[in-house]
Structures are given as C-alpha cells and as structure tokens.
DRENFI-124454 format. One line per field, with one value per residue (C-alpha): x, y negated, z negated; residue in one letter; residue number from 1. Coordinates in nm, 4 decimals. Example, Ala and Ser with C-alpha at 12.3 -4.5 7.8 and 13.67 -1.06 7.14 Angstrom:
<nodes>
x = (1.2300|1.3670)
y = (0.4500|0.1060)
z = (-0.7800|-0.7140)
rest = (A|S)
nr = (1|2)
</nodes>
This chain:
<nodes>
x = (2.5354|2.3476|2.1603|2.0671|1.6523|1.7156|1.8954|1.5878|1.3543|1.3788|1.1929|0.8686|0.5579|0.3144|-0.0482|-0.1256|-0.4277|-0.1709|-0.0453|-0.0965|-0.1747|-0.0545|-0.2817|-0.2504|-0.1989|0.0736|0.2789|0.2376|0.3529|0.6638|0.7331|0.7047|0.9798|1.1742|1.2402|1.2789|1.5123|1.7060|1.7914|1.8501|2.0854|2.2635|2.2790|2.4098|2.6408|2.7792|3.1328|3.1508|3.0700|3.3368|3.6356|3.5054|3.5797|3.8843|3.9960|3.8586|4.0086|4.3627|4.3374|4.2642|4.3248|4.1329|3.8388|3.4813|3.3952|3.0390|2.9317|2.5772|2.3969|2.0999|1.8208|1.4620|1.2281|0.8491|0.6526|0.9508|1.1191|1.4885|1.7178|2.0531|2.1247|2.4319|2.7078|3.0676|3.3028|3.4315|3.5800|3.7874|3.6205|3.7307|3.5213|3.1827|3.0184|3.0414|2.9470|2.6466|2.6756|3.0282|3.2178|3.3670|3.7185|3.6679|3.9653|3.8043|3.7345|3.9740|4.1612|3.9041|3.6565|3.6510|3.6173|3.3433|3.1729|3.2450|3.0889|2.7965|2.9133|2.9487|2.5397|2.5009|2.4378|2.1492|2.0134|1.9896|1.8219|1.5362|1.5223|1.4177|1.1776|1.3891|1.4199|1.3013|1.4962|1.2980|1.2120|1.3587|1.6899|1.7031|1.8353|1.9764|1.7295|1.8830|1.8282|1.4698|1.3908|1.4017|1.1662|0.8386|0.5929|0.3748|0.7023|0.8402|0.4599|0.4408|0.8255|0.8231|0.5127|0.6527|1.0240|1.2920|1.5130|1.8553|1.7938|1.5147|1.4577|1.6436|1.9901|1.9682|1.9444|2.1677|2.4334|2.7504|2.6132|2.9440|3.1041|2.8715|2.9612|3.3002|3.4480|3.4217|3.0593|2.9682|2.6665|2.5198|2.5005|2.3573|2.0858|1.9752|2.0225|2.0287|1.8251|1.5463|1.5459|1.5689|1.2881|1.0541|1.1605|1.0906|0.7730|0.6744|0.7741|0.5509|0.2201|0.3309|0.4939|0.3853|0.5663|0.6657|0.8155|0.9956|1.1650|1.2158|1.3775|1.5788|1.6700|1.7593|1.9731|2.2054|2.2367|2.3850|2.6326|2.7981|3.0702|2.9756|2.6325|2.7408|2.8783|2.5637|2.2384|1.9343|1.6232|1.3919|1.0680|1.2423|1.2863|0.8622|0.7972|1.0871|1.1235|0.9492|0.6300|0.6260|0.6663|0.3808|0.1507|0.1779|0.2669|0.1815|-0.1248|-0.2664|-0.1726|-0.3107|-0.6388|-0.6325|-0.5548|-0.8666|-1.0980|-0.9856|-0.9952|-1.3325|-1.4370|-1.3090|-1.5317|-1.8408|-1.7973|-1.7422|-2.0165|-2.2916|-2.1243|-2.1963|-2.5584|-2.5793|-2.4110|-2.1249|-1.7534|-1.5027|-1.2273|-1.1090|-1.0757|-0.6861|-0.6873|-0.9479|-0.7222|-0.4176|-0.6550|-0.7398|-0.3598|-0.2416|-0.5425|-0.5143|-0.1429|-0.1704|-0.3828|-0.2164|0.0840|-0.1116|-0.2312|0.1152|0.2651|-0.0118|0.0755|-0.2901|-0.1585|-0.0008|-0.3417|-0.5433|-0.8318|-0.9870|-1.0233|-0.9530|-1.2132|-1.4777|-1.2665|-1.0307|-1.2778|-1.1917|-0.8539|-0.9483|-1.1329|-0.8341|-0.6526|-0.9036|-0.9648|-0.5983|-0.5477|-0.8887|-0.7445|-0.4199|-0.6262|-0.7425|-0.4515|-0.2905|-0.6449|-0.6399|-0.2660|-0.2171|-0.4880|-0.3334|-0.2412|-0.6425|-0.8398|-1.1371|-1.4673|-1.4422|-1.7423|-1.6142|-1.2889|-1.5610|-1.7859|-1.4333|-1.2820|-1.6266|-1.6944|-1.3346|-1.3514|-1.6643|-1.4902|-1.1834|-1.4352|-1.6041|-1.3308|-1.1356|-1.4520|-1.5945|-1.5924|-1.7922|-2.0647|-2.0919|-2.1366|-2.3285|-2.5985|-2.6032|-2.6878|-2.9405|-3.1066|-3.0797|-3.1997|-3.4832|-3.5819|-3.5482|-3.7971|-4.0627|-4.0389|-3.9863|-3.6244|-3.4603|-3.0517|-2.9051|-2.9448|-3.1274|-2.9354|-2.9867|-2.7963|-2.8791|-2.6565|-2.6461|-2.3373|-2.0028|-1.9511|-2.2928|-2.0698|-1.7791|-1.9835|-2.1574|-1.8268|-1.6509|-1.9513|-1.9010|-1.5463|-1.5437|-1.5518|-1.9049|-2.0377|-2.1866|-2.4386|-2.5899|-2.8055|-2.7914|-3.1341|-3.1049|-2.9998|-3.2129|-3.1102|-3.2850|-3.1966|-3.4646|-3.2732|-3.1435|-3.5138|-3.6009|-3.2519|-3.0200|-2.6901|-2.3683|-2.6199|-2.8281|-3.1659|-3.2570|-3.5880|-3.7185|-3.5835|-3.4645|-3.8336|-3.9407|-3.6664|-3.9267|-4.2013|-3.9037|-3.7827|-4.1228|-4.2152|-3.9005|-3.7728|-3.4739|-3.2147|-2.9005|-2.9046|-2.5617|-2.5673|-2.2780|-2.4018|-2.0810|-2.1026|-2.4082|-2.4633|-2.5290|-2.8737|-2.9134|-2.7216|-2.9142|-3.2456|-3.1806|-3.0183|-3.3625|-3.5413|-3.3161|-3.3174|-3.7149|-3.7167|-3.5992|-3.3221|-2.9786|-2.7713|-2.3872|-2.2453|-1.9870|-1.7172|-1.6341|-1.3313|-1.3238|-1.3530|-1.0216|-0.8807|-0.8375|-0.7458|-0.4361|-0.3695|-0.4461|-0.2046|0.0969|0.0647)
y = (-0.8053|-0.4967|-0.2782|0.0567|0.0499|0.4617|0.4031|0.2361|0.5135|0.6271|0.2841|0.3744|0.3352|0.1238|0.0546|-0.3196|-0.1794|-0.1045|-0.4257|-0.6104|-0.9512|-1.0958|-1.3350|-1.6815|-1.7352|-1.4536|-1.7032|-2.0068|-1.8651|-1.7333|-2.0716|-2.2190|-1.9923|-1.9857|-2.3480|-2.3747|-2.0517|-2.1830|-2.5952|-2.4834|-2.1989|-2.4901|-2.6344|-2.4308|-2.2090|-2.5481|-2.4947|-2.2011|-2.3487|-2.5465|-2.3022|-2.0507|-2.3703|-2.5040|-2.1077|-2.0749|-2.4239|-2.2673|-1.9099|-2.0925|-2.4730|-2.6560|-2.3978|-2.4161|-2.2731|-2.2160|-2.0102|-2.0412|-1.7120|-1.7753|-1.5614|-1.4844|-1.6402|-1.6435|-1.6183|-1.5565|-1.9432|-1.9223|-2.0669|-2.1072|-1.8709|-2.0061|-1.7821|-1.8480|-1.7992|-1.4458|-1.3873|-1.5352|-1.7684|-1.6277|-1.3072|-1.4128|-1.3438|-1.0001|-0.7452|-0.8680|-0.6277|-0.5723|-0.2919|-0.2081|-0.1764|-0.4628|-0.6991|-1.0160|-1.0265|-1.2348|-1.1004|-1.3619|-1.3180|-0.8675|-1.0089|-1.2597|-0.9708|-0.6773|-0.9196|-1.0915|-1.4425|-1.5047|-1.4698|-1.7566|-2.0815|-1.8913|-2.0874|-2.3689|-2.1902|-2.0722|-2.4411|-2.5977|-2.2952|-2.0817|-1.8048|-1.6379|-1.4985|-1.1184|-1.0411|-0.8694|-0.9381|-1.2064|-1.0120|-1.1251|-1.2285|-0.9954|-0.7215|-0.8047|-0.8265|-0.4639|-0.3952|-0.2709|-0.5267|-0.3772|-0.3896|-0.7168|-0.8409|-0.7360|-0.8087|-1.1633|-1.1956|-1.3356|-1.5500|-1.3631|-1.3337|-1.2874|-0.9766|-0.6584|-0.3185|-0.2540|-0.4517|-0.2842|0.0684|-0.0472|-0.2658|-0.0680|-0.0859|-0.1943|0.1567|0.3731|0.2016|0.3138|0.3573|0.2709|0.4326|0.2112|0.0267|0.3219|0.4345|0.1328|0.1136|0.5274|0.5677|0.2633|0.0099|0.2837|0.3418|-0.0495|-0.1363|0.1110|-0.0061|-0.4004|-0.2486|-0.0731|-0.4315|-0.6333|-0.3630|-0.3752|-0.6791|-0.8813|-1.0954|-0.7999|-0.5929|-0.9152|-0.9592|-0.6003|-0.6394|-0.9254|-0.7289|-0.4398|-0.6801|-0.7831|-0.3981|-0.3033|-0.5880|-0.3875|-0.1841|0.1475|0.1236|0.0419|0.4252|0.6014|0.6229|0.4265|0.5896|0.4578|0.4728|0.2084|-0.0824|-0.0613|0.0648|-0.0564|-0.1641|-0.4922|-0.3481|-0.0531|-0.2013|-0.4759|-0.2570|0.0377|-0.0757|-0.4684|-0.4677|-0.1661|-0.3318|-0.6333|-0.4771|-0.2332|-0.5078|-0.7162|-0.4269|-0.3235|-0.7018|-0.7588|-0.3875|-0.5877|-0.8684|-0.6690|-0.4844|-0.7211|-0.9202|-0.6463|-0.5385|-0.8684|-0.8623|-0.5503|-0.7079|-0.9128|-0.8991|-1.2077|-1.0784|-1.4378|-1.5083|-1.5088|-1.1686|-1.0277|-1.1830|-0.9898|-0.6531|-0.6294|-0.7110|-0.4217|-0.1997|-0.3017|-0.2170|0.1414|0.2341|0.0915|0.2766|0.6280|0.5456|0.5257|0.8262|1.0475|0.8845|0.7887|0.4600|0.6760|0.7834|0.6192|0.5672|0.4275|0.8136|1.0188|1.2914|1.2748|1.4903|1.2288|1.0472|1.3921|1.2168|0.8963|1.0318|1.2163|0.9223|0.6860|0.9496|0.9982|0.5700|0.5941|0.8170|0.6343|0.3325|0.5051|0.6253|0.2469|0.1218|0.4331|0.4311|0.0532|-0.1028|-0.4459|-0.4414|-0.4199|-0.3655|-0.2612|-0.0835|0.2914|0.2132|-0.0303|0.1621|0.4123|0.1545|-0.0047|0.3414|0.3956|0.0357|0.0745|0.4167|0.3121|-0.0191|0.2086|0.4167|0.0996|-0.0553|0.2339|0.3706|0.0130|0.0794|0.4154|0.2451|-0.0473|0.1545|0.4570|0.2475|0.0538|0.3707|0.4681|0.1544|0.1575|0.5469|0.4696|0.1721|0.3814|0.6496|0.4039|0.3232|-0.0381|-0.0388|0.0518|0.1449|0.2298|0.5308|0.8030|1.1742|1.4987|1.7397|2.1032|2.3484|2.2859|2.4749|2.3904|2.2607|2.0833|1.8883|1.8475|1.7099|1.4478|1.3904|1.3132|1.0831|0.8714|0.8611|0.7610|0.3807|0.4762|0.5161|0.1768|0.2371|0.5761|0.6926|1.0471|1.1366|1.5024|1.8431|2.1712|2.5174|2.8589|2.9679|2.9665|2.8993|2.6076|2.4603|2.1455|2.1330|1.8246|1.9041|1.6456|1.3993|1.4844|1.6262|2.0049|1.9008|2.2286|2.4861|2.4960|2.5318|2.2405|1.9960|1.8994|1.8115|1.6028|1.4599|1.2640|1.1990|1.0950|0.8888|1.0895|0.9672|1.1822|1.5780|1.7251|2.0745|2.2128|2.6243|2.8502|3.2221|3.2430|3.5420|3.4007|3.4555|3.2745|2.9745|2.9270|2.9581|2.6844|2.4860|2.5399|2.3661|2.0561|2.0198|2.0220|1.6715|1.3386|1.3281|1.3444|1.6482|1.6421|2.0084|2.0122|2.2756|2.5242|2.3368|2.5719|2.8703|2.7398|2.6220|2.9511|3.1356|2.9380|3.0151|3.3381|3.3453|3.1752|3.4840)
z = (2.8653|3.0728|2.8350|3.0454|2.9599|2.9257|2.6298|2.4704|2.4902|2.1524|2.0411|1.8339|2.0284|1.7858|1.8534|1.8383|1.6027|1.3553|1.3312|0.9899|0.9519|0.6205|0.4555|0.4571|0.1246|0.1480|0.4086|0.1967|-0.1295|0.0889|0.2238|-0.1121|-0.2561|0.0855|0.0131|-0.3585|-0.3258|-0.0405|-0.1476|-0.5316|-0.3432|-0.1458|-0.4109|-0.6873|-0.4215|-0.2552|-0.4600|-0.3274|0.0279|-0.0245|-0.0745|0.1680|0.4098|0.3307|0.3799|0.7239|0.7646|0.6229|0.8460|1.1590|1.1534|1.4596|1.4984|1.3944|1.0662|1.1279|1.4206|1.6051|1.7733|1.9327|1.7660|1.8500|1.5163|1.4563|1.7928|1.9832|1.9718|1.9952|1.7532|1.6136|1.3816|1.1580|0.9668|0.8223|1.1666|1.0977|1.4445|1.6912|1.9210|2.2054|2.2126|2.1484|2.5385|2.4613|2.3408|2.1168|1.8098|1.6258|1.4643|1.2327|1.4667|1.6541|1.6881|1.7359|1.3373|1.1275|0.7590|0.5974|0.8248|0.7382|0.3181|0.4354|0.6013|0.3555|0.0666|0.2967|0.2282|0.5904|0.6024|0.3161|0.5863|0.6959|0.3626|0.5784|0.8413|0.5537|0.4295|0.7969|0.8597|1.1172|0.8506|0.5299|0.2390|0.3605|0.6551|0.9860|1.0932|1.3941|1.7143|2.0272|2.2914|2.5559|2.3007|2.2615|2.5958|2.6127|2.3083|2.3918|2.3632|2.0858|1.8996|1.9574|1.8837|1.5637|1.4606|1.6106|1.4153|1.1191|1.0411|1.0428|0.7365|0.5984|0.4524|0.4787|0.4141|0.7200|0.5736|0.2685|0.4240|0.6750|0.4863|0.6299|0.9522|1.1208|0.9907|1.1702|1.5003|1.6106|1.9517|2.2670|2.2765|1.9726|2.1937|2.3148|1.9863|1.8439|2.1151|2.0535|1.6965|1.4517|1.6862|1.6876|1.3108|1.2448|1.4225|1.2372|0.9236|1.0383|1.1432|0.8532|0.6711|0.8167|0.8156|0.4354|0.2837|0.0245|-0.2468|-0.4958|-0.2199|-0.0561|-0.4446|-0.4750|-0.1319|-0.2876|-0.5748|-0.3583|-0.1679|-0.4528|-0.6013|-0.2375|-0.2538|-0.6199|-0.5211|-0.6556|-0.5605|-0.1954|-0.1880|-0.3127|-0.0118|-0.1059|-0.0800|0.1708|-0.0341|-0.2781|0.0039|0.0301|-0.3394|-0.5422|-0.9009|-0.9254|-0.7424|-0.9424|-1.2548|-1.1947|-1.0361|-1.2351|-1.5617|-1.6289|-1.4180|-1.6207|-1.9414|-1.9171|-1.8021|-2.0791|-2.2822|-2.1440|-2.1987|-2.5588|-2.6343|-2.5337|-2.6979|-3.0314|-2.9428|-2.9123|-3.1756|-3.4073|-3.2745|-3.3413|-3.7028|-3.7854|-3.6783|-3.9453|-4.1870|-4.3072|-4.1736|-4.2453|-4.0101|-3.8541|-3.5191|-3.5733|-3.7163|-3.4898|-3.1689|-3.3531|-3.3594|-3.0264|-2.8953|-3.0908|-3.0479|-2.6688|-2.6592|-2.8205|-2.5342|-2.3071|-2.4509|-2.4754|-2.1472|-1.9796|-2.1574|-2.0390|-1.6796|-1.6266|-1.4568|-1.1860|-1.0673|-0.7548|-0.9520|-0.6608|-0.4968|-0.8401|-0.8852|-1.1823|-1.4126|-1.5039|-1.7193|-1.9436|-1.9631|-2.0301|-2.3219|-2.4901|-2.4386|-2.5991|-2.9069|-2.9765|-3.0081|-3.1775|-3.4253|-3.4638|-3.5404|-3.8186|-3.9139|-4.0029|-4.0899|-4.3860|-4.4986|-4.4493|-4.5246|-4.5168|-4.1903|-4.0138|-4.3113|-4.0585|-4.1483|-4.0435|-3.7920|-3.6925|-3.5482|-3.3839|-3.2139|-3.0817|-2.9444|-2.7977|-2.6035|-2.4918|-2.3406|-2.1494|-2.0457|-1.9146|-1.7191|-1.5744|-1.4856|-1.2822|-1.1147|-1.0675|-0.6771|-0.7126|-1.0015|-0.7669|-0.4437|-0.6236|-0.7619|-0.4108|-0.2643|-0.5052|-0.4521|-0.1022|-0.0949|-0.3602|-0.1149|0.1773|0.0469|-0.0091|0.3416|0.2382|0.3698|0.7111|0.6525|0.9578|1.1970|0.9990|0.9787|0.9293|0.8554|0.9400|0.6953|0.3739|0.3008|0.2834|0.6369|0.6357|0.3361|0.4673|0.7550|0.5593|0.3963|0.7528|0.8349|0.5416|0.5433|0.9044|1.0282|1.1514|0.7848|0.7772|1.0838|0.9762|0.6521|0.5901|0.5089|0.3685|0.4540|0.6076|0.4997|0.5729|0.2112|-0.0180|-0.3235|-0.1995|-0.1015|-0.2840|-0.4481|-0.4234|-0.2685|-0.3441|-0.3456|-0.0577|-0.0934|0.0990|0.2683|0.4083|0.6656|1.0275|1.1283|0.9494|1.1954|1.3950|1.1746|0.9676|1.2658|1.3786|0.9576|0.9134|1.1622|1.2368|1.5380|1.4678|1.3697|1.2546|1.3429|1.0417|1.0313|1.0319|1.0107|1.2405|1.5385|1.8381|1.8807|1.5326|1.6182|2.0189|1.8151|1.5870|1.8157|2.0823|1.7771|1.7702|2.1481|2.1536|1.9054|2.0401|1.8172|1.9490|1.8776|1.7780|1.6756|1.3907|1.5265|1.2466|1.1188|0.7552|0.9821|1.1475|0.8676|0.6990|0.9474|1.0188|0.6622|0.6877|0.9992|0.7893|0.5264)
rest = (M|D|I|N|Q|N|K|M|K|S|I|P|R|I|R|T|Q|E|I|H|H|P|T|R|L|Y|F|L|L|K|R|L|V|D|I|L|A|S|F|F|G|M|L|F|L|S|P|L|F|I|L|V|I|V|L|L|K|R|E|R|P|G|A|S|V|F|Y|R|G|L|R|L|G|R|G|G|L|P|F|S|M|L|K|F|R|S|M|Q|E|N|G|E|T|S|P|R|V|T|A|C|D|D|E|R|I|T|P|L|G|G|W|L|R|D|S|K|L|N|E|L|P|Q|L|W|N|V|F|I|G|Q|M|S|L|V|G|P|R|P|E|D|P|E|I|T|S|H|W|P|D|P|V|R|D|V|I|L|S|I|R|P|G|I|T|S|P|A|S|V|L|Y|R|N|E|E|K|L|L|K|G|E|G|F|M|D|D|Y|L|T|K|V|L|P|D|K|L|R|L|D|Y|L|Y|V|R|S|C|N|I|L|S|D|L|D|V|L|L|L|T|F|L|A|I|L|P|R|L|T|K|N|P|M|P|E|K|M|L|F|W|G|P|L|S|T|L|F|Q|R|Y|F|S|W|F|L|V|D|N|L|V|A|F|V|A|V|A|L|S|V|V|I|R|R|I|S|G|P|L|D|L|G|I|G|K|A|F|L|V|A|V|S|I|G|F|G|F|S|L|V|N|T|L|L|K|L|N|R|I|A|W|S|Q|A|P|P|T|Y|V|I|D|L|A|F|S|T|G|L|T|T|V|L|V|F|T|V|N|W|F|F|P|A|I|I|E|L|P|P|G|L|V|I|N|I|G|T|L|A|F|L|G|F|V|A|I|R|Y|R|E|R|L|V|T|G|L|A|S|R|W|V|S|Y|R|D|S|S|G|T|M|A|Y|G|E|R|V|L|I|V|G|A|G|E|C|G|Q|L|A|A|W|L|L|L|K|S|K|F|A|T|P|Y|N|I|V|G|L|V|D|D|D|P|R|K|Q|G|Q|T|I|D|K|Y|P|V|L|G|Q|T|L|D|I|P|L|L|V|K|N|R|D|I|G|L|I|L|F|A|I|N|K|L|S|E|L|E|R|E|K|I|L|A|I|C|R|T|T|S|A|R|L|V|I|I|P|D|V|L|D|Y|F|Q|M|Q|L|A|N|Q|E)
nr = (1|2|3|4|5|6|7|8|9|10|11|12|13|14|15|16|17|18|19|20|21|22|23|24|25|26|27|28|29|30|31|32|33|34|35|36|37|38|39|40|41|42|43|44|45|46|47|48|49|50|51|52|53|54|55|56|57|58|59|60|61|62|63|64|65|66|67|68|69|70|71|72|73|74|75|76|77|78|79|80|81|82|83|84|85|86|87|88|89|90|91|92|93|94|95|96|97|98|99|100|101|102|103|104|105|106|107|108|109|110|111|112|113|114|115|116|117|118|119|120|121|122|123|124|125|126|127|128|129|130|131|132|133|134|135|136|137|138|139|140|141|142|143|144|145|146|147|148|149|150|151|152|153|154|155|156|157|158|159|160|161|162|163|164|165|166|167|168|169|170|171|172|173|174|175|176|177|178|179|180|181|182|183|184|185|186|187|188|189|190|191|192|193|194|195|196|197|198|199|200|201|202|203|204|205|206|207|208|209|210|211|212|213|214|215|216|217|218|219|220|221|222|223|224|225|226|227|228|229|230|231|232|233|234|235|236|237|238|239|240|241|242|243|244|245|246|247|248|249|250|251|252|253|254|255|256|257|258|259|260|261|262|263|264|265|266|267|268|269|270|271|272|273|274|275|276|277|278|279|280|281|282|283|284|285|286|287|288|289|290|291|292|293|294|295|296|297|298|299|300|301|302|303|304|305|306|307|308|309|310|311|312|313|314|315|316|317|318|319|320|321|322|323|324|325|326|327|328|329|330|331|332|333|334|335|336|337|338|339|340|341|342|343|344|345|346|347|348|349|350|351|352|353|354|355|356|357|358|359|360|361|362|363|364|365|366|367|368|369|370|371|372|373|374|375|376|377|378|379|380|381|382|383|384|385|386|387|388|389|390|391|392|393|394|395|396|397|398|399|400|401|402|403|404|405|406|407|408|409|410|411|412|413|414|415|416|417|418|419|420|421|422|423|424|425|426|427|428|429|430|431|432|433|434|435|436|437|438|439|440|441|442|443|444|445|446|447|448|449|450|451|452|453|454|455|456|457|458|459|460|461|462|463|464|465|466|467|468|469|470|471|472|473|474|475|476|477|478|479|480|481|482|483|484|485|486|487|488|489|490|491|492|493|494|495|496|497|498|499|500|501)
</nodes>
C-alpha cells in the first residue's frame, strides 16, 4: 500500500522531553491484571468462543476462523494480532483499513464487528504478553513507518491494547470511512486525532485510568450509549478516577485525621480526669465523626480543590466545614446521649485537632517547604550556609513580586536564592514584602552586592522615566553581579486587556 507522505502532515509533532515514562510498579501491576483478566476471560468466554467458531465454520466451510494481522508491538516488535475472521480471505492484501461499505465483510462478520466480538481472540495476545487490555491500538507497519519519530517512540513505548481512549472515541470508525477516498479521510482526519489521543494516554496512563477505559469500553458497546458522543475528558479522567481521587481518597484521609484527633483528645482528657470511653466506642466515635467531616467537606466541594496550589484563604472554608461538623456532633451528643455521650470539652478538642489536621494534611507541601525555606533563610542570614546563587531584585512593586514568583516557579528555582529587594519608596524600607525583606534603596546596590555576595540582579521596575531607568541600570552595571532586565509584563498584559474592550 502506497501512502502519500503529504497526507501525514497533520500528525501532531511531539517534543521528546514531554514523553511520560510510567513507573515500573505500574507495569508490574498492569501485567498482573492482564494475565489474570485474559486467563479468566478466555476461561469464562470459552462457550462464546465455541459458538462463534461453529457459526463461522457454517458460514464459510473450510475457511480459517481466525484472522492474523501483522502489527507492531512494544518497542516496534512485530507480532500477529488475532481476530475472528469477519471478511473474505481473498481480499486481505489491500487496503489496510476497512470501510463500512467494504464488500469483503461477510454477514456474520458484520455482526461480529458491530458487537466487537471479533476482537475477543486478542485475549490470547494479552495472555502471552504481546498486548495489554488497555493501550494504544496496534497499527499496520506500513502506516507506522510514516509516523514522525517522536510520535512513534512514544506510542510504541508500551504494549498495544485491545481497547484505548481512541478506540472508545472512534468506536464507530468504520462508519466514518465511506466511498473510494476513505483512505485519504483516515490518514488526514482520523489517524492524526487517534495518535493525539494515544499520546495523551501514554503520557498520563495509570491503573485507575485503565480501569476507566475498560468501563467506558463496555458502556460504549451498549446500543443506546453508542449513539451518544463520548466526552473526551472522560477518557482520561473517568468516573473511577474521579470517585477515587476526589472522594474515596479524601474520605479515607479525613477519617484517619478524625480518628487521630479523637485518639489525642481522649488521651488529653484522661490526663486531666477519668474517661471510660472504651476502645470499641472510641473507634466507632472516630469513624462516625470522620464520616461527618468527610460528608460536609464533600457537600462543600472542598474535595475538588487542588490543595497543592490552593491559596491560604481556603483555610476559612476548612474552618467552616469543621465548625459545622462539630456543631452536628454537639447536637447529636446533646439530644442522643446514648449514641455518643461525650463531654462537651472533648468534642471541642476533637473539632480543634481535626481542623488542625485537615489544614496540615492539605497544605503539607507548603508547610514543609515553608519551614525549610525559613530555616535556610535563617542559616543563610547568619552566614553559616550557602544556598545557590544569591539574587537581588530591584523593585518591590508588582513587577518585582512577579519576578520573584517566576523565578521560584521556573526550573531554575533550585540554584538561586533570593536575598531581598531594593526600592526607593521610603514607606517600603525595612518592610518584608511577600516574605522578602526590603534591604535598602537603589543607591545601596553596590554595597549590598559586595556585603551579601550577590551574583545576580533582577531589574524589575516599571513606570519609570527613561532617565531614571538608565540611572539605576548604570548603578547595577558598576557591580560585579550579572544583570537581567525583566520586561514590563504587567503593562503589556493590561494594554492587551484594554485593547479587547
């Protein structure tokens, strides 16, 4: 089959540094699931296999019931992919892609293709390690030879699968390919998008997303659901991933935090006085309170927040959630003492410790990095520790704060240490702005560079006259430190917004 290279231009170009490498644990778990699922699948589906074989033999006596198509597997290794035969044997040489109106499809083969039962023999390919349950669909070597190298390397880095996000989205692929020019439509429209989806899968694959794809594959086979379009976002963040990562995982974490809060509160209460709660009742109280906290947090949609990037203002939401749950516990404890029967002080301690635990577990990364930064700053200010190249930011306004934020968020954050800011505004002298001290005025730059061993100066002052700008830059250039001028991003952004009005 001759494929025109011009028809492949719409295939996405992917930078090799974006390639995602799944962990070894993921591959081990996935292979274990593949072996068990394929073995029991072939075992329980064996009556269906026998029925299909008998029907194929009756439809075309003497013909092979299996089709073996040459495909490329992991690492570009070729293998024979098995299917139940759905087409006449005299037309397998070309074309490599099948359209819905292909005359080679037999009546029984059409039903097998529509129901996807023709794919079931690939369970054997999964069992022997040539394929996986979920992965990019294996493609014909002739077609893959025209893929761009980065795309080819990514998609062939894992085992191909019986199903994939692209398979679910293009479950009716054959119906999209009609007429004599169907091969052009496949190469210019369908194939580039399938490769894009396959790449996204390889970049983000995990066990939960694989289970989501399997679930969506079964749902896509149902007649009613087949007619409805499948949202693309569900292919990579499906119901199981949402349930586990947004609800189930936080439910377990909140229960654990609540259990620790109850345990610590009981210990503190017993130090100050007798409390005969009992291990069994304490466990029941902890689970109940943990369930209450988790339920309220879910109802307030706190489980949908990306806590690693959440602003500190969400602490107020956690306080409201914890306070509301504590009031509910108070209410149950007051009106139904036989259920809980806890001292009021103990309930307050549980709520307080639970709130602190909720905040700590959600802001744990920033708490740890914040403490580490404070310790490094303390050690660094005392002269006992060197921590990367020392940076001085000229300008304590919005542009200076943006420069600090960009530096810390970039891949260069580790080798640099922002010592402080300089600004000529007398109201800012001696203040700490966004955790960085204002060390002096621009006239103090040479002395600061010398005394504090500054290696890099970031000039980040906007709204200056040209004369004042050149004066400050001249001061910076008299020092031994390197000078980087931050462009006026804020003014440019505001100008673009004004142009849109």
